[in-house]
C-alpha positions as CSV (number, residue, x, y, z in Angstrom):
1,M,67.3,-23.3,35.5
2,E,69.8,-23.0,32.8
3,L,70.0,-25.6,30.0
4,K,73.2,-26.4,28.1
5,P,73.3,-27.4,24.4
6,A,72.4,-31.0,23.8
7,S,75.4,-33.3,23.4
8,T,73.8,-36.4,22.0
9,P,76.3,-38.7,20.3
10,K,75.7,-38.7,16.6
11,K,75.7,-42.5,16.4
12,E,72.4,-42.5,18.3
13,K,70.6,-40.6,15.5
14,S,69.4,-41.7,12.1
15,E,70.6,-40.1,8.9
16,A,67.2,-38.4,8.6
17,A,67.4,-37.0,12.1
18,L,71.0,-35.7,11.4
19,K,69.9,-34.1,8.2
20,L,67.0,-32.3,9.9
21,E,69.1,-31.2,12.8
22,Q,71.7,-29.8,10.3
23,H,68.8,-27.9,8.6
24,M,67.7,-26.5,11.9
25,Q,71.3,-25.4,12.7
26,G,71.2,-23.4,9.4
27,L,68.2,-21.4,10.7
28,L,70.0,-20.1,13.8
29,E,71.0,-16.5,14.1
30,P,74.7,-15.7,14.9
31,G,75.4,-16.5,18.5
32,E,72.1,-18.4,19.0
33,T,72.5,-21.8,20.8
34,L,70.5,-24.9,19.8
35,L,69.3,-26.6,23.0
36,G,67.3,-29.4,21.5
37,V,65.4,-30.7,18.4
38,T,62.3,-32.9,18.5
39,A,59.8,-34.3,16.0
40,A,56.1,-33.8,16.8
41,S,52.8,-34.2,15.2
42,H,51.0,-30.9,14.6
43,Q,47.2,-30.9,14.8
44,K,46.1,-27.9,12.7
45,S,42.4,-28.7,13.0
46,V,40.1,-31.6,13.8
47,F,40.6,-33.0,10.3
48,S,44.1,-31.9,9.4
49,G,47.6,-32.1,10.7
50,G,51.2,-32.8,9.8
51,V,54.6,-33.5,11.1
52,V,57.0,-30.7,12.3
53,N,60.5,-30.4,13.7
54,I,60.7,-28.2,16.7
55,A,64.0,-26.6,17.6
56,V,64.4,-25.0,21.0
57,T,67.1,-22.3,21.2
58,D,68.2,-19.9,23.9
59,R,66.1,-17.2,22.1
60,R,63.2,-18.8,20.3
61,L,61.3,-21.8,19.0
62,I,61.7,-22.8,15.4
63,I,58.8,-24.8,14.0
64,Q,59.7,-26.4,10.7
65,P,56.9,-28.3,8.7
66,L,58.1,-31.6,7.3
67,D,56.7,-33.9,4.6
68,R,54.2,-36.5,5.6
69,R,57.0,-39.0,6.2
70,G,58.8,-36.6,8.5
71,K,62.0,-36.8,6.5
72,D,62.2,-33.7,4.4
73,V,61.5,-30.0,4.9
74,K,58.2,-28.8,3.5
75,G,57.3,-25.1,3.7
76,D,58.7,-22.1,5.6
77,P,59.6,-22.3,9.3
78,V,57.7,-20.3,12.0
79,F,59.9,-18.5,14.6
80,L,58.5,-17.7,18.0
81,T,60.2,-15.7,20.8
82,R,59.2,-15.9,24.4
83,D,57.5,-12.5,24.1
84,Q,55.2,-13.9,21.4
85,I,53.9,-16.7,23.5
86,A,50.9,-15.8,25.6
87,K,50.1,-19.2,27.0
88,A,51.4,-22.8,27.0
89,K,50.0,-26.0,28.5
90,F,51.5,-29.5,28.8
91,S,49.5,-32.6,29.4
92,R,49.7,-36.3,29.0
93,N,48.5,-37.7,25.7
94,G,46.3,-40.7,25.7
95,G,42.8,-42.0,26.2
96,S,40.8,-44.6,28.1
97,D,41.3,-47.5,25.6
98,P,44.3,-49.8,26.0
99,S,46.5,-48.1,23.3
100,G,45.6,-44.7,24.9
101,I,46.7,-45.9,28.3
102,L,50.0,-47.1,26.9
103,M,50.6,-43.8,25.0
104,S,49.9,-41.7,28.1
105,Q,53.0,-43.3,29.6
106,V,55.4,-42.0,26.9
107,A,53.6,-39.1,25.0
108,I,52.8,-35.5,25.8
109,Q,50.6,-32.9,24.3
110,V,51.7,-29.2,24.1
111,K,49.3,-26.4,23.4
112,V,50.7,-22.9,22.6
113,K,48.8,-19.7,22.1
114,T,50.7,-16.7,20.7
115,T,50.0,-13.0,21.5
116,G,48.9,-12.7,17.9
117,G,46.1,-15.3,18.5
118,E,47.7,-18.3,16.6
119,K,47.3,-21.7,18.3
120,Y,49.6,-24.6,18.0
121,K,48.8,-28.1,19.2
122,F,51.7,-30.7,19.2
123,S,52.0,-34.3,20.3
124,M,55.3,-35.9,20.9
125,M,57.2,-38.6,22.7
126,D,58.7,-37.4,26.0
127,G,61.9,-39.5,25.9
128,Q,61.2,-40.6,29.5
129,G,59.7,-44.1,29.0
130,N,60.9,-46.9,31.2
131,G,60.7,-50.7,30.9
132,L,58.9,-52.1,27.9
133,L,58.0,-48.6,26.5
134,G,61.4,-47.1,27.1
135,G,62.6,-47.8,23.5
136,L,59.4,-46.2,22.1
137,S,59.7,-42.9,24.0
138,G,62.3,-41.2,21.8
139,G,65.5,-41.7,24.0
140,P,67.9,-39.2,25.5
141,S,67.9,-36.6,22.7
142,Q,64.1,-36.5,22.7
143,A,64.1,-36.1,26.6
144,T,66.6,-33.2,26.3
145,A,64.6,-31.5,23.7
146,V,61.3,-31.9,25.6
147,Q,63.0,-30.6,28.8
148,A,64.3,-27.6,26.9
149,L,60.8,-26.9,25.5
150,R,59.3,-27.0,28.9
151,V,61.8,-24.6,30.3
152,F,61.4,-22.3,27.3
153,L,57.6,-22.2,27.6
154,G,57.8,-21.4,31.3
155,E,57.2,-24.7,33.1
156,S,58.0,-23.9,36.7
157,D,60.1,-27.0,37.2
158,A,61.2,-29.0,34.2
159,A,62.1,-32.0,36.3
160,T,58.6,-32.6,37.7
161,E,56.2,-35.0,36.1
162,I,53.6,-33.6,33.8
């Protein structure tokens, strides 16, 4: 399956989202195509985490740490090619309590292990929410980025439900 660059109208994005997407564009190599950008929480350990911007390109993932409000760049980006990814797993994010059940409808968790042994655990909205939760799921640009991420990480069929 081949993905095409995201063509989300700019009027749907906030100023902060546009600023971050512009920053991610500046990290691309010549000829590299940006397929999608998504915000995610990054769980570093049981007691620490942060917010990141994940850009999916035709060649690699770019993981850019953000400040605690998710609006400004904080730190150096991590670049991962397909060859550097040993394993990836997608699952629904949620729990057995009422809020967890609601979150399982619109949020996913992505775990990535690299060939160098680094582990990344991200939680993000999937952009696919319907009905009451539709507006909370991130919308079309989020859905495009999550689909691009699934394809990049080797999901067999990006159109299937997680």
